[in-house]
N, C-alpha and C positions, 0 to 999 in steps of 0.2 A: 693432469686434472682429474680429480675425481670423479666417478660416475655420476653421482648424485648431485654434483655442482656443475654440470654439463648444462648448455643450453637447451631447453626441451624444444623439439621440431614440432612445427604444425600450430594450430590454433590452439588457444586455450579455452577449455570449455568453462565459462563462468556461468555456473548453475546455482549461484546464490539468488536469493529473492529480492535482490537490489543491494547496490546499485546494478543495473543490468548492462549488457553491451551496447555500446553507443552506435547507432547505424552511421555509415559512411556519409550521408547526406547531411546528418546533423552534425558530425565532425567537420565537414567543408564550411557549413553555415557559421560554426564558431571561429573557424581558422580564416578571419578576416581582420584587417586593421581596426584598431580602436578607433571609434568615432566621438566626437563631442557629445557628451550626454546632456548637454543644455542646447543642443542644436536641432534644426527642423529634420534632418535626416532620422535622428535618434526618436523623436517624438512620433514619426510616423510609423516607424518600427513598434514603437511602445504600444502605441493604439492598437496596432495589428495584433500584438501579444495580449493586450488586456482584453480585447474583444474576443480574441480566438479561445482564450482560456475559459470564457464564459461557457462556450459550446461544449467544451469536455464535461464540466460540471453540470450541464444542462440547467443554466440559471439565467435569468434576464437582470440580475441584481450583481452589484460590485463583486469581484474577486481581487483581492489583494495580493501582490506578488512580492515576496520578501526574498532578499539574498540572505538566505539561511537554509539549514536543512530543514527536515519536518520538527524536528525538536521547537525550532524557533516558532513554527505555525502552531504547535500546541500552546505555547506561551500567549502568542497574540489572541488565540481564542479565548484564553482565560483571562487575561488582564484586561481587555476590551470590554468584557461583559459583566465582571463581577467584582464585587467587594470584599474586604478581610471579614472573615468569620462566616461567609456565604456556605450553606450546605450544597453538595454536588453529589450527585449518585453516579457511580460507575461501577463496571462490571469487570472482574478478574479474569479475562479471556487469556491472559498470557503476560509475557514479558513486557510488552509495549504498552498494555493498559496499565500494568503496574507502575511503570515509568510515569506515565502520564499522572497518575494517582500521587505519586511521591511528590511531582512538579506543583499540583494543586495544593499540597500540604505545605510546601516551602512558601508559598504565597498568603498563607494563613486561612485558607479555605478548609472546611470541614467536610472531608471526602468520606462518604460511606460507600463501602466496597461489598458488592454482591460478590460473593466467593464461589470459585468453581476448581475443578481439579485441572485446569488448562487443557481439557481435552473435548471441550465443547464451545460453540458459539453463545452468544446472548439469547436466553429464553425470554421472550416478551412478557409472559405472563409473570414472571418474578419482578420486572419492572413496574408493571401494573399495580402488581401486589404491595410493592414498596411504596409505591406513590400514593396509593390508597389510604396507607397508614398515616400519611403526613397530611393530616386534617386541616392544618394551619397554613398550608401550601408554602413552606418555608425552603422547601428544596428550590434552588434557583436554576438547576442545570443537569440534564442527564448526558453523560459522555460515553460513549459507545465506539469502539475499534470496529470498523466495518469488516476488515480483514486481518486478522491477529497474525503477523508475519511470522512471529516466533512459533507457532504451533499449527498453522495451516487450517484454522477454523474462521469460518466467515458468521456474521451475523445478520440477520434478517432486517434491513433497515426500515422498509415500509411497514412491517407488522410491529416493530418497535413504536413508531410513529403513531399508530392505531393504539397501541397499549396507553401510551402517555394520553391519547384523547379520551380512551375509554375511562381513564382515572380521573378525566377532569382536571387535569393538572396544567398550570401555566408554566411549568418550567421549560427553559430553552433546551432544546435538542442539539448537542454538538456530536459531530462523527468524525472520526479519524479515517480518511481514505487513502492514506499513504500508498499501501500495497494493493489497492483496489481500483484507484482511479484510473482511466484509460485502458483497464485490463477486463475490468468486470462493471456491468450495468451500474450505473449511479444517477440518480435523477434529483438534484438538489431542491428544485422548486417543488417538482411533483410530489416528492416524497415528505415534504413539510420540515426539512433539515435547517435549522438557525444558523449554525456555523459548521462548515466543513474545514477539515485540515488534509491538506495535499502536499506530495512531495514530486518534484520533477525526475527523480533517479531511478523511476522504476517503469510504469507504463508509459510515459511521456518519454522516455528514450534519452534521457539527458544525464549529464555528470551530476554528481551531489553538488548541492550548494544554491538550491532554489525550492521554495515552498509557497503554499497558498493559504489564504483564508477565504472561502465562498460564505457569503453573510446574506442573512435575511432583514427584511425590513424590521423583523422584531429585534434581531440581534442589534440593529442600529440604534434602536430605541433604548435597548438596555445599555449601550454605549454611554448614552448621555448621564447616566446615573451610577455608572461604575466608578469605583475608587481605588481600584489597585494601581499601582504605579506603572506607567508605560511611558516609553519615548520611542525607541526604535521601531517598536511594533504598534504603534498609534495607528488606528484605522482612519481617523479624521484626517491626520496629515497626509497619508498615503492618496486617501480618495480624492482630496481635494487638489493635489498636485498631479494625481493621474488623470483628472479631466482634461489636461492640456497637454498629455503625453510624457509627463516627467514625474521624477520621484524627489521627495524630500531630502535625499541623500544620493551619493553616487551608486548606482545599482550595477548589478552584473550585466553589463552592456551586451557582452558576446554571448552571454548565456540566454538573453533574451532573443538574440538572432536564432540561437539553436531552437529555442522553445517555438518560434513562429514555424520552424521547419518540420520539427516534431508533430506539432498539431496539423500541419498541412498532410503530412503522410499518413495520420491517423484517418483523416477525412477522405483520403485518395483510397484508402483500404475501405471505409466505411464503417462507422463504430459497431453496428450489430455484426459485421463481419469480423472485426477485433475481438469482440465479445465471443462469438462463435469458435474462433480460433482457440482462444484461451481455455474454452470448456472442452475443446476436443483434446487439446495436448494433456490438460490436467487428468482427463479420463483415461488416456493412453497411459500416463504415468501410473495412476492409480491400479489400471489392470495389471501392469507388469509387477508392481509391489505384492499385489495379492496372489498373483501367480508364484512368485518367489517364495509365499508363505511367511511374509513380514508383515508388520501390524502397522498400520497407519495411526498416527497419534490422534488425528482427529476421528472420535469413536462412532460418530452418528452422521452417516451420508448427507443428512439435509444440512448440515454444516460444512461440508466439504468446501475447501478453497479453490478457485481456478487460477491461482497464480503460484501457489506453493503447496508442496506435500511434504510433511514430516513423517520420517520413517523409523520406527523403533527397532533397535537391533536385538538379539537374543541377550538372556542374562549371560555374562561372562565374555561380553564383547563391548569394547569401548567405541563409542561412535567417534570421540576425537582422534583416536590412533587410526580409526579406518579412515576419516577424512585425510589424515596426513598421508597414509597409505596410497589412497586414490589419488592425491595430487603429485606424489613423487613418481608413481608409476604410469599414471594416465592422464596426467596434465588436466585435471578437473577439479574444480572448487565446489564444494557445498556450503550450505548454510550450517552454522554452529547450533548448538543446542543450550537451553537457558533453564534457570530456576530448580524446581524439583527433579527435572529430567536431564540436569546438565550431564553430559558424558552418555545419553543413553538413546540419542536419536540424532540423525542428520537430516537436512532439509534440501529437497530438489526444487529450485525455482523453475518455473516455466512461465515466465511472463515477459513483456516487452517485444523487442523486435527478434522473435524466435520463431522457429516454424518446424515441421513434421520432422524433418530430416536432423535437425541439431538436436532436437529431443530423442530421436531414436539413437544417434551417436551418444548422447549423455546416458541413456539407458544401458547400452552396450558396455561403456566404460564402466558404469555400476555394476553391471552383473559380472565383469571381468574382476573388479575390485573386491566384490563379495565373495567371488571363488579364491582370489589370492589371498584374502584376509582369513580364510576357514570359516566364513560365515554360513551356517546351515541354510540351505536355501534349495528351491527347486529350479534346476535350469530352464530356459526358454521362456523368460518373462519378456525378453525384447521381443520375440517372435509374436507373443500374444499382443503386445503394444501394436506391432506393425499389422497384424491382422485387423485388429480395430480400426486402425487409421485407414487401411484400405477400404473397409466397409464403410466409414465415415465420408470418405470422399465419393463413395458411389451414390451417395444420396444427394438429392437436388441442393445446389449451391444456393446458400442464403444470399439475398440481394441487400445492399445497403438501403437503409430507410431511415434518413434523418431530418 
């Protein structure tokens, strides 16, 4: 057998920014006999999941659970609140904001795109300025990606809410939390978000195939007049059936069992501690990258993501070829690059059920791959990350406050 086709020994370092590795406890929760999705045992489990997911979004209002990836929840957010021809304001923070915009256009919505160079988060001032020009209040929704997975740039959701209010605009506020939920602080009710889109395969430590809409009373009012077609993603059908612990169609029964376990694990650690852990690991990665002399795609530290870091390679070095080399030699997978920067960067995910040792291992593999690929860099980035983590652990431990 050829060397490159032999089984790689040891664990695979899955350092893409989602799907993230599924912890054993969640795998065991999913690995159970299928139960009747119209029976009392299921209803009890479903109610636990439906109430539990509210604590992650930090909302007292309904959270709809879909048997779908995050793309389905994007669709749910749009079709349940808007009508053909409605204007929506979006921001081009990267690949996923662009895809959400394309979806809106497919539904006959008029998407107004604030363009960026993909190296920044959403500037609240630009949102406010755009809304102030809409004197007739025709824009029906502002749609923002909290954490742009494709670029490693986050957006300040509370400040954007303030910008919408400062403009005196009644538009709905929709937020994609797919790669921030359960990893980065998010407060649906407190921050005044009307519809949040979430996915289970990242911070919630689940396999792909489950997504969410957290909705506000204002969003539920908008539902009553929305005219976009909806069936599978219809909120009313879901909410009515959820009240008694069931769904209007066959849900992902075993995934719900895993979701209950994942939520329990998050609360056992404490959400504040979860967020602090992600902040710490992200900073360790960035310090290693900076020491190597490589450039972080997100150019402004105030927009740095706590869940993923995108790393530009120098001219003459192809990021896709680098990813292939690293996978073949060190059994590590990185996130791909997109759009105008395709082939120019790779992404290290540092979210979900991960810890300091795992991230140091991933950084060590990365530094070895940089050397093997002949990418110019300053050695010792792993040591810099280790020194930072040692210092971080020397500080007082944060206590959960939920």
